[in-house]
FILOLO-363841 format. One record per residue: residue number from 1; chain; residue in one letter; x, y, z of N, C-alpha, C in turn. Coordinates in Angstrom, 1 decimal. Example, Ala and Ser with C-alpha at 12.3 -4.5 7.8 and 13.67 -1.06 7.14 Angstrom:
2
+-----+--------+---------+--------+--------+--------+--------+--------+--------+--------+--------+--------+
| num | cadena | residuo |    n_u |    n_v |    n_w |   ca_u |   ca_v |   ca_w |    c_u |    c_v |    c_w |
+-----+--------+---------+--------+--------+--------+--------+--------+--------+--------+--------+--------+
|   1 |      A |       A |   13.2 |   -5.7 |    7.8 |   12.3 |   -4.5 |    7.8 |   13.2 |   -3.3 |    7.8 |
|   2 |      A |       S |   12.8 |   -2.2 |    7.1 |   13.7 |   -1.1 |    7.1 |   12.9 |    0.0 |    7.9 |
+-----+--------+---------+--------+--------+--------+--------+--------+--------+--------+--------+--------+
REM end
This chain:
65
+-----+--------+---------+--------+--------+--------+--------+--------+--------+--------+--------+--------+
| num | cadena | residuo |    n_u |    n_v |    n_w |   ca_u |   ca_v |   ca_w |    c_u |    c_v |    c_w |
+-----+--------+---------+--------+--------+--------+--------+--------+--------+--------+--------+--------+
|   1 |      A |       M |   -0.5 |   19.6 |   -0.6 |   -1.0 |   18.4 |    0.0 |   -2.6 |   18.4 |   -0.1 |
|   2 |      A |       V |   -3.1 |   17.3 |   -0.4 |   -4.6 |   17.1 |   -0.5 |   -5.1 |   16.4 |    0.7 |
|   3 |      A |       D |   -6.2 |   16.8 |    1.2 |   -6.8 |   16.0 |    2.4 |   -8.2 |   15.6 |    2.0 |
|   4 |      A |       E |   -8.8 |   14.7 |    2.9 |  -10.1 |   14.1 |    2.6 |  -11.2 |   15.1 |    2.7 |
|   5 |      A |       E |  -11.0 |   16.3 |    3.2 |  -12.0 |   17.3 |    3.4 |  -12.2 |   18.1 |    2.1 |
|   6 |      A |       S |  -11.4 |   17.7 |    1.0 |  -11.4 |   18.5 |   -0.2 |  -12.7 |   18.3 |   -1.0 |
|   7 |      A |       G |  -13.6 |   17.4 |   -0.7 |  -14.8 |   17.2 |   -1.5 |  -15.8 |   16.3 |   -0.7 |
|   8 |      A |       R |  -16.9 |   16.1 |   -1.3 |  -18.0 |   15.4 |   -0.7 |  -18.0 |   14.0 |   -1.3 |
|   9 |      A |       F |  -17.6 |   13.0 |   -0.6 |  -17.7 |   11.6 |   -1.0 |  -18.2 |   10.7 |    0.1 |
|  10 |      A |       A |  -18.8 |    9.6 |   -0.3 |  -19.3 |    8.7 |    0.7 |  -19.2 |    7.3 |    0.2 |
|  11 |      A |       G |  -19.1 |    6.3 |    1.1 |  -19.1 |    4.9 |    0.7 |  -17.9 |    4.6 |   -0.2 |
|  12 |      A |       K |  -18.1 |    3.8 |   -1.3 |  -17.0 |    3.4 |   -2.1 |  -16.3 |    4.6 |   -2.8 |
|  13 |      A |       E |  -17.1 |    5.7 |   -3.1 |  -16.5 |    6.9 |   -3.7 |  -15.5 |    7.5 |   -2.7 |
|  14 |      A |       K |  -15.8 |    7.4 |   -1.4 |  -14.8 |    8.0 |   -0.5 |  -13.5 |    7.2 |   -0.5 |
|  15 |      A |       V |  -13.6 |    5.9 |   -0.6 |  -12.4 |    5.0 |   -0.7 |  -11.6 |    5.4 |   -1.9 |
|  16 |      A |       V |  -12.3 |    5.6 |   -3.0 |  -11.5 |    6.0 |   -4.2 |  -10.9 |    7.3 |   -4.0 |
|  17 |      A |       R |  -11.6 |    8.3 |   -3.4 |  -11.1 |    9.6 |   -3.2 |   -9.8 |    9.5 |   -2.3 |
|  18 |      A |       L |   -9.9 |    8.7 |   -1.2 |   -8.8 |    8.5 |   -0.3 |   -7.6 |    7.9 |   -1.1 |
|  19 |      A |       R |   -7.8 |    7.0 |   -2.0 |   -6.7 |    6.5 |   -2.8 |   -6.1 |    7.5 |   -3.7 |
|  20 |      A |       I |   -6.9 |    8.4 |   -4.3 |   -6.4 |    9.5 |   -5.1 |   -5.5 |   10.4 |   -4.2 |
|  21 |      A |       I |   -6.0 |   10.7 |   -3.1 |   -5.3 |   11.6 |   -2.2 |   -4.0 |   11.0 |   -1.8 |
|  22 |      A |       D |   -4.0 |    9.7 |   -1.4 |   -2.7 |    9.0 |   -1.0 |   -1.7 |    9.0 |   -2.2 |
|  23 |      A |       T |   -2.2 |    8.8 |   -3.4 |   -1.4 |    8.8 |   -4.6 |   -0.7 |   10.1 |   -4.8 |
|  24 |      A |       I |   -1.5 |   11.2 |   -4.8 |   -0.9 |   12.5 |   -5.0 |    0.0 |   12.9 |   -3.9 |
|  25 |      A |       N |   -0.3 |   12.6 |   -2.7 |    0.6 |   12.9 |   -1.5 |    1.9 |   12.2 |   -1.5 |
|  26 |      A |       R |    2.0 |   11.1 |   -2.2 |    3.3 |   10.4 |   -2.3 |    4.3 |   11.2 |   -3.0 |
|  27 |      A |       E |    3.9 |   12.2 |   -3.8 |    4.8 |   13.1 |   -4.5 |    5.8 |   12.4 |   -5.4 |
|  28 |      A |       N |    5.3 |   11.5 |   -6.2 |    6.2 |   10.8 |   -7.2 |    5.7 |   10.9 |   -8.6 |
|  29 |      A |       P |    5.3 |   12.1 |   -9.1 |    4.8 |   12.2 |  -10.4 |    5.8 |   12.1 |  -11.5 |
|  30 |      A |       R |    5.3 |   11.8 |  -12.7 |    6.2 |   11.8 |  -13.9 |    5.6 |   12.7 |  -14.9 |
|  31 |      A |       R |    6.3 |   13.1 |  -15.9 |    5.8 |   14.0 |  -16.9 |    4.8 |   13.2 |  -17.7 |
|  32 |      A |       N |    3.8 |   13.9 |  -18.2 |    2.7 |   13.4 |  -19.1 |    3.4 |   12.9 |  -20.4 |
|  33 |      A |       T |    2.8 |   11.9 |  -21.0 |    3.3 |   11.4 |  -22.3 |    3.0 |   12.4 |  -23.4 |
|  34 |      A |       P |    3.8 |   12.4 |  -24.5 |    3.5 |   13.3 |  -25.6 |    2.2 |   13.0 |  -26.3 |
|  35 |      A |       D |    1.7 |   14.0 |  -27.0 |    0.5 |   13.7 |  -27.8 |    0.8 |   13.0 |  -29.1 |
|  36 |      A |       S |   -0.2 |   12.7 |  -29.9 |    0.0 |   11.9 |  -31.1 |    1.0 |   12.5 |  -32.1 |
|  37 |      A |       A |    1.2 |   13.8 |  -32.0 |    2.1 |   14.5 |  -32.9 |    3.5 |   14.6 |  -32.3 |
|  38 |      A |       G |    3.7 |   14.1 |  -31.1 |    5.0 |   14.1 |  -30.4 |    5.2 |   15.3 |  -29.6 |
|  39 |      A |       D |    4.2 |   16.2 |  -29.5 |    4.4 |   17.4 |  -28.7 |    4.1 |   17.1 |  -27.3 |
|  40 |      A |       P |    4.8 |   17.8 |  -26.4 |    4.6 |   17.6 |  -24.9 |    3.2 |   18.0 |  -24.5 |
|  41 |      A |       R |    2.6 |   17.3 |  -23.6 |    1.3 |   17.7 |  -23.1 |    1.5 |   18.2 |  -21.6 |
|  42 |      A |       P |    0.7 |   19.1 |  -21.2 |    0.9 |   19.7 |  -19.9 |    0.4 |   18.6 |  -18.8 |
|  43 |      A |       G |    0.9 |   18.8 |  -17.6 |    0.4 |   18.0 |  -16.5 |    1.4 |   16.9 |  -16.1 |
|  44 |      A |       R |    1.0 |   16.3 |  -15.0 |    1.8 |   15.2 |  -14.5 |    0.9 |   13.9 |  -14.3 |
|  45 |      A |       V |    1.6 |   12.8 |  -14.3 |    0.9 |   11.5 |  -14.1 |    1.3 |   11.0 |  -12.8 |
|  46 |      A |       Y |    0.3 |   10.6 |  -12.0 |    0.6 |   10.0 |  -10.7 |    0.1 |    8.5 |  -10.7 |
|  47 |      A |       E |    1.0 |    7.6 |  -10.4 |    0.7 |    6.2 |  -10.5 |    1.0 |    5.5 |   -9.1 |
|  48 |      A |       W |    0.2 |    4.5 |   -8.8 |    0.5 |    3.7 |   -7.6 |   -0.2 |    2.4 |   -7.7 |
|  49 |      A |       D |    0.4 |    1.3 |   -7.5 |   -0.2 |    0.0 |   -7.5 |   -0.8 |   -0.2 |   -6.1 |
|  50 |      A |       F |   -2.1 |   -0.3 |   -6.0 |   -2.7 |   -0.5 |   -4.7 |   -2.8 |   -2.0 |   -4.4 |
|  51 |      A |       G |   -2.4 |   -2.8 |   -5.3 |   -2.4 |   -4.3 |   -5.0 |   -3.8 |   -4.9 |   -5.2 |
|  52 |      A |       V |   -4.8 |   -4.1 |   -5.7 |   -6.1 |   -4.6 |   -6.0 |   -6.6 |   -4.1 |   -7.3 |
|  53 |      A |       T |   -7.5 |   -4.8 |   -7.9 |   -8.0 |   -4.4 |   -9.2 |   -9.1 |   -3.3 |   -9.0 |
|  54 |      A |       V |   -8.9 |   -2.2 |   -9.7 |   -9.8 |   -1.0 |   -9.6 |  -10.6 |   -1.1 |  -10.9 |
|  55 |      A |       R |  -11.9 |   -1.0 |  -10.8 |  -12.8 |   -1.1 |  -12.0 |  -14.0 |   -0.3 |  -11.8 |
|  56 |      A |       K |  -14.8 |   -0.1 |  -12.8 |  -16.1 |    0.6 |  -12.7 |  -17.1 |   -0.2 |  -11.9 |
|  57 |      A |       G |  -17.9 |    0.4 |  -11.2 |  -19.0 |   -0.3 |  -10.5 |  -19.8 |   -1.2 |  -11.3 |
|  58 |      A |       G |  -20.1 |   -2.4 |  -10.8 |  -21.0 |   -3.3 |  -11.6 |  -20.2 |   -4.2 |  -12.5 |
|  59 |      A |       Q |  -19.0 |   -3.9 |  -12.8 |  -18.2 |   -4.8 |  -13.7 |  -17.6 |   -6.0 |  -12.9 |
|  60 |      A |       R |  -17.6 |   -7.1 |  -13.6 |  -17.0 |   -8.3 |  -13.0 |  -15.8 |   -8.8 |  -13.8 |
|  61 |      A |       M |  -14.9 |   -9.3 |  -13.1 |  -13.7 |   -9.8 |  -13.8 |  -14.1 |  -11.3 |  -14.2 |
|  62 |      A |       A |  -13.3 |  -11.8 |  -15.2 |  -13.6 |  -13.1 |  -15.8 |  -13.6 |  -14.2 |  -14.7 |
|  63 |      A |       A |  -12.7 |  -14.1 |  -13.7 |  -12.6 |  -15.0 |  -12.6 |  -13.8 |  -15.0 |  -11.7 |
|  64 |      A |       E |  -14.6 |  -13.9 |  -11.7 |  -15.7 |  -13.7 |  -10.8 |  -17.0 |  -14.2 |  -11.4 |
|  65 |      A |       T |  -17.0 |  -14.5 |  -12.7 |  -18.3 |  -14.9 |  -13.4 |  -18.5 |  -16.4 |  -13.3 |
+-----+--------+---------+--------+--------+--------+--------+--------+--------+--------+--------+--------+
REM end
């Protein structure tokens, strides 16, 4: 289990960190996709639809311009 004390984050970064923690703690990973040669890659992929658009700071969506 991951908790919010696992790193130093503030402001928007803390919100992103909390979303990452929530996603991992849901414990619903899937296997990573194969590489370009078709060989398996190590690791797991964690996905969760937060219901909002996540983007890099400063970027605007077409509807916002």
